[in-house]
C-alpha positions in Angstrom: 81.8 142.6 -119.5 82.2 138.8 -119.7 81.3 136.8 -116.6 81.3 133.1 -115.9 79.9 132.2 -112.5 80.2 128.6 -111.2 78.1 127.2 -108.4 77.1 123.8 -106.9 80.4 122.8 -105.3 80.5 121.5 -101.8 81.5 118.6 -99.5 80.4 115.1 -100.4 81.2 111.6 -99.3 83.0 109.2 -101.7 80.5 107.6 -104.0 78.2 110.6 -103.9 77.2 113.0 -106.6 77.2 116.8 -107.3 76.0 118.9 -110.1 78.0 122.0 -111.0 76.5 124.9 -112.9 78.1 127.8 -114.8 76.1 130.8 -115.9 77.6 133.0 -118.6 77.0 136.6 -119.6 78.5 139.1 -121.9 79.4 136.5 -124.6 77.8 134.9 -127.6 77.4 131.7 -125.6 75.7 129.5 -128.2 78.6 130.0 -130.6 81.3 128.7 -128.2 82.4 125.4 -126.9 82.5 125.2 -123.2 84.8 123.4 -120.9 85.4 122.4 -117.3 88.8 122.2 -115.7 90.0 121.5 -112.2 93.0 122.2 -110.1 94.0 120.5 -106.9 96.5 122.0 -104.4 100.1 121.7 -105.7 99.0 120.3 -109.1 98.5 121.7 -112.6 95.1 122.7 -113.8 93.8 119.8 -115.8 91.0 119.2 -118.3 87.8 117.6 -117.1 85.2 117.8 -119.9 84.0 119.9 -122.8 81.0 120.3 -125.1 80.8 121.9 -128.5 78.6 124.8 -129.4 76.1 122.5 -131.0 76.1 120.0 -128.2 76.9 117.5 -130.8 80.2 116.3 -129.4 81.4 115.8 -125.8 84.9 115.2 -124.5 86.1 113.8 -121.2 89.3 113.2 -119.4 90.2 109.5 -119.0 89.8 109.9 -115.2 86.2 111.2 -115.5 84.8 109.4 -118.5 81.9 107.2 -117.5 81.3 109.1 -114.2 80.9 112.8 -115.3 78.5 114.2 -117.8 78.7 117.7 -119.4 75.7 119.4 -120.9 74.5 122.9 -121.9 71.4 124.9 -122.2 71.9 127.7 -124.7 68.6 129.3 -123.9 69.9 129.8 -120.3 73.5 130.6 -121.3 74.5 127.8 -118.9 76.7 124.7 -118.9 76.6 121.9 -116.3 78.7 119.1 -115.0 77.0 116.2 -113.4 79.5 114.2 -111.3 78.7 110.7 -110.1 80.7 108.1 -108.1 83.0 110.8 -106.7 86.4 109.9 -105.4 88.7 111.7 -103.0 91.1 112.3 -105.9 88.3 114.4 -107.5 88.8 117.0 -104.8 89.8 120.3 -106.5 88.6 123.8 -107.5 86.5 123.4 -110.6 86.6 126.1 -113.3 84.2 126.8 -116.1 85.8 128.1 -119.3 84.5 129.5 -122.6 86.2 128.8 -126.0 88.1 131.5 -127.8 90.8 129.9 -130.0 89.9 127.3 -132.5 93.5 126.4 -133.4 94.1 124.7 -130.1 93.0 121.2 -129.2 89.7 121.2 -127.2 91.3 119.5 -124.2 93.9 122.3 -123.7 93.8 125.4 -121.6 94.9 127.5 -124.7 91.6 126.8 -126.4 89.7 129.0 -123.9 89.7 132.8 -123.4 87.3 133.2 -120.5 87.3 131.7 -117.1 85.1 131.6 -114.0 86.2 132.1 -110.4 86.0 128.4 -109.6 84.0 126.4 -107.1 85.4 124.1 -104.5 84.6 120.3 -104.6 85.7 118.3 -101.6 85.2 114.5 -101.5 85.8 112.8 -98.2 86.7 109.1 -97.8 
C-alpha cells in the first residue's frame, strides 16, 4: 500500500514562510524523484518543484524559483518544501508526488505515479 501524506500547510501573511513535509511509505523512496504540485480553485494543477533520487538536481517553476526550496531525507522517506516570501497567488492545495515514468519531463504530471491527499496553503494580503 503506497501512501504519501503531506503536512505543514496553513494560513500565513504575505511575506511569511511555511515548510511543507511529505512522508512516504510503501515505495522504494530513495530510487524515485519527488515533486510538489499545486492547484488553486478554478485552475489547472501546476508544477512547483522537484528533486532527483540522488538529490543532485533540483527543478523549480519560474514563479517559485528563488523563493522555494525542495529537499529530501531518504533515511526518513520524506521530502520537504520550504516556502519563503509567500504571495497571495501562492494560495493553493499543495500535492506531493512520487516519480513513476521516466519518459516524461520532470516538470509534467505524467512523470509521477503516486500522489498525496494535498495540504492547503492560504496566503493573506
